[in-house]
C-alpha positions in Angstrom: 25.3 58.0 -131.4 25.4 59.3 -127.9 25.6 55.8 -126.5 28.6 55.1 -128.6 30.3 58.3 -127.5 29.6 57.3 -123.8 31.0 53.8 -124.5 34.1 55.3 -126.0 34.6 57.6 -123.0 34.3 54.6 -120.7 36.9 52.7 -122.7 39.2 55.7 -122.6 38.8 56.1 -118.8 39.5 52.4 -118.3 42.6 52.4 -120.5 43.9 55.5 -118.6 43.4 53.6 -115.4 45.2 50.6 -116.7 48.1 52.8 -117.9 48.4 54.2 -114.4 48.4 50.8 -112.8 51.0 49.6 -115.3 53.2 52.6 -114.6 53.0 51.8 -110.9 54.0 48.2 -111.5 56.9 49.3 -113.7 58.2 51.6 -110.9 58.0 48.7 -108.4 59.9 46.4 -110.8 62.5 49.1 -111.4 62.9 49.6 -107.7 63.4 45.9 -107.1 66.0 45.6 -109.8 67.8 48.5 -108.3 67.9 46.8 -104.9 69.1 43.6 -106.5 71.9 45.5 -108.3 73.0 47.0 -104.9 73.0 43.6 -103.3 75.1 42.1 -106.1 77.6 44.8 -105.8 77.9 44.1 -102.1 78.4 40.4 -102.7 81.0 41.1 -105.4 82.9 43.3 -102.9 82.9 40.7 -100.2 84.0 38.0 -102.7 87.0 40.1 -103.7 87.9 40.6 -100.1 87.8 36.8 -99.5 89.9 36.1 -102.6 92.4 38.7 -101.4 92.6 37.1 -98.0 93.1 33.6 -99.4 95.8 34.7 -101.8 97.6 36.7 -99.0 97.5 33.6 -96.8 98.9 31.4 -99.6 101.7 33.8 -100.3 102.5 34.0 -96.5 102.5 30.3 -96.2 104.7 29.7 -99.3 107.1 32.4 -98.2 107.4 30.8 -94.7 108.2 27.4 -96.3 110.7 28.8 -98.9 112.6 31.1 -96.5 112.6 28.6 -93.6 115.1 26.4 -95.4 
């Protein structure tokens, strides 16, 4: 009976260690996803700036052509 109790304690200790390792892994994955979200927001902002510049240059060019006549 004592051997079984010792075995159960070892299993419990190993499972607790595994839980801690999985928690650490989960935190690392969450951190990486947070970093990726920040990068995607930056890319989205830059994309909107580029689109704004392109539309502005088109409007300027079309205005110059239309009002030049």
